Phi, psi and omega in degrees: 000128181271148179251121180260116180276332183248118179279162179302326180292323177292319179299318178295319179297317179297316179297319180294321179292318183287340183295330179269357183259132186272320187269148180293322181296321179291322177298317179296319179296319178295317178300316179296318180296318179293320178298316180297319178297316178296320180295316180296321178294324180289328179290329176293330180292330181269356180293134183271149178279162180256150171276098185284138178238145172289142183213170179224137176278109185264340180197150172230115183246155179221139178225146177281132185239025180104209182212160176233143181268125182241129178277096176239095183062338173201171178280122184237136176272123180249126180291148178252127175242131178257130179248135178237143178247127179259114184244127183251127172250174181302333183243344186216150170250125179253133173257114184257139177138192006277148173258124185253337182239160179296328181297330183274349182298142180271148174263080179233155181262130177298132184067016178264165180273148176208184176226141180229156173228121183277133181223080181070237180266019175224163182230136171266126183235138176270119180279183184295340177272357180086008179276141177276116180243136180261130182229144175286151177266119178274324182208150171237131180235121179284130178283132179291146176288140180286156181295328183291327185278352182268000000 
């Protein structure tokens, strides 16, 4: 079975675009740009959706993890702080992290509601701005069943 990457409509679009272009190098550049755009759009079509679960941020912890030496006009020791996010779902508590830089910090509210989607050893979490952020799972803790529900 053959796989066709370029559909007739894309082929027609490329021909129409190339008709106004005089140089061969520019035509090749336009074809490459259109191919990359088509490829990126096709990869989005194969992206799988997540099974989103309601969750609650139950704790945000931070621990000092030593220091790293950075050459800034001289050698300077910069402390390392690791931040972990404790996220509770109805059946599991996920410890997400470690977060080492300010850029990776999540915008979530402690004891606030959020939504998560589990994807192997990582979790997609919706922050307070509604952005989907991917975080590694450091620990999974199964919540014990309550005595009343048994």
